[in-house]
N, C-alpha and C positions, 0 to 999 in steps of 0.2 A: 492293625487290621481289625476293623469292626465287623461284627456279624449282624447282618440286617434281619430284624425280627419281623415276621409276618403272622397274621392271625391264622390259626389252624383251621382247615376246612374239612373236618371229618364229617361223615354222615351221622345223623342222630342215632340214638340207641335203637335196638331191635324193636320192631313193631310200629315204626313210624308210617310205613306205607298203609297198613291196615287202619291206623288211626286217621290218616288223611282221607282214605276212602270212605270211612264212616262219616266224617265231618262234611265231606263234599257230596255225599250221597251218590257215589259212583263206584265202579269196580276197582280192584287192586291193579288190574291190567291198565286201566286208564291212568292211574296215578303213576305207574312205572313208565308208561310211554310218554306222559307229559314231562316227567322229570329227567329221564335219561335219553329219550329218543327225540325230543323236541316236537312232539305232536302238537298240532294247531287246533284251536277250537275254543268254544265257550267254556266247556268243562275243564279243559287243560289249563286255560287261563285262570280259572277259579282255583284249581289245584295248586298252581305255582304261587298265586297270591296268598293262599292259606299257608303254604309251606314257608313262605317268607315271613309271615306274621308269627307263626309258631316257633320257627327254628332259625331266626335271623341272627342269634348270638348276642343280642343286646340284653343287658341285665334285667330289664323289666319284663322280658318274655320268659325268663327261666323260673 
C-alpha cells in the first residue's frame, strides 16, 4: 500500500497579510477579504496575483 504524497498547503509565516497590504497599497481588511472570502475587484485581483508571486512555493521565490 503506497502513501500518496501531496505538497503541503500551509499559510505563510506570521505577518504575510500586513506585508501584502503594504506591497499592494491597500488595507489589511482588503487582503483578508480577497484571500479568504473571495472578494472581487481590481485590488483583490492584485492582492491574489501578488500572493501567488511571493508565496507560490517554488524555489526561486523563497
